[in-house]
C-alpha positions, -999 to 999 in steps of 0.1 A, spaced: 618 -182 221 628 -166 254 643 -137 234 609 -131 216 591 -130 250 617 -106 263 612 -84 232 574 -86 235 576 -76 271 600 -47 264 577 -35 235 547 -37 258 565 -17 285 577 8 260 542 12 246 527 16 280 553 43 290 547 61 257 509 61 264 514 74 299 537 101 286 511 112 260 484 113 287 506 135 309 514 158 280 477 162 272 468 170 308 495 197 308 482 211 275 446 211 289 458 229 320 476 255 299 446 260 278 424 265 308 448 291 323 449 309 290 411 309 287 407 322 323 432 350 318 415 360 285 382 362 304 396 383 333 407 413 312 373 421 297 356 414 331 380 438 348 372 465 322 335 460 326 337 462 364 358 494 361 333 509 337 304 499 359 320 515 390 327 547 370 291 549 358 278 543 393 300 571 407 289 594 379 252 587 387 258 594 424 276 626 415 248 638 393 222 630 420 242 650 446 245 679 421 207 678 416 201 678 453 226 706 458 210 727 430 175 721 445 187 733 479 205 763 464 174 772 444 151 773 474 172 799 493 
């Protein structure tokens, strides 16, 4: 009888530790998934920001050329 109680207790502890291990593993997997998703979002965002900055500089350059052409044409 005492042996059964001991076996039941050991089984319960084993089950509890197994559950805690699975929860820890799931948390690590969720963290890895979040990091992967964030890194996948950064690359297109960086390209978009670079394209936006390039377009803004091109617009400023064209505006300056227009002003320069207008000034040159009036002389």
